[in-house]
C-alpha positions, 0 to 999 in steps of 0.5 A: 566590523563583523567577524568572518564567523558572524557573516558566515552565520548570517549567510547560512541562516538565510539559506536555511530559512529559504530552504525551509520556506521552499519545503513548506511551499512544496508540501502545500502544493500536495494538499491541493492535489486530488488524485483519482486512481482507478482500481479493479481488484478481485479474487480469481481462484482459491487453489488450496485451503488446507490445515497446516502444521500446528492447527493453522490454516493455509490458503493459496489464492490467485487474484487479478489487479488492474490499478491505474495510480498515475494520477497519484503522482505529483512533482513532489512524489518520490515513490509509491509503496503499493501492496494488496492485503486480504482482510477478514473478521473472526470471533477473536479479532475484528480485523485480520490483515494479511499482506499478499503482494507488494511493490515499489513504484518509482516512476509515474509511467510505471504506475499502471499495475496489471496482474492477471491470475497472480499468485500471492507473494507471501504466505496466506496463513491464519494462526487459528482455524479461521479461514474456512467460510470467511467473507474476504475483502481485498484491499489495495493500499498505496503509501505516497512517499514524497520528496518533501513533507509527510508520508500518507496512505490511501486504499481501495477495498473490494469485497470478493466473496467467501472462502470455501467452507471446506478444505481444498487440496 
């Protein structure tokens, strides 16, 4: 009556349809989840603010971070990509963002991140002479990478004051 190929096609189509429905249901459960992360982020110290090669300014800063991101995890969360960025405004650019530190969190029990007096992981360099005296925000951003569904980001921004008005050696 039906060939082996027709029957195999029917079985594979059924499994594909069931898998697609399960993926949609899994993604739908994430829409109902309302995380409540607790984030404390602050600038500890500006250890150095100097003019670097070619007229660029370089800052060496330390910061404190206490972020409890355990509530962000669901049973569909594969991992979080977490990073701290410095944000400031200049006359040329309304938004300047520099990533200072990052990490990948793969387990919910390791999603409480504590860094005290932590140095930046990446260089804090402005291409012009725009750092001195600037108001500075530090932002913690976490990108949620699910097992199934869309990747999305959330953030918590904290005003931490102004950078020194003169160079610090």
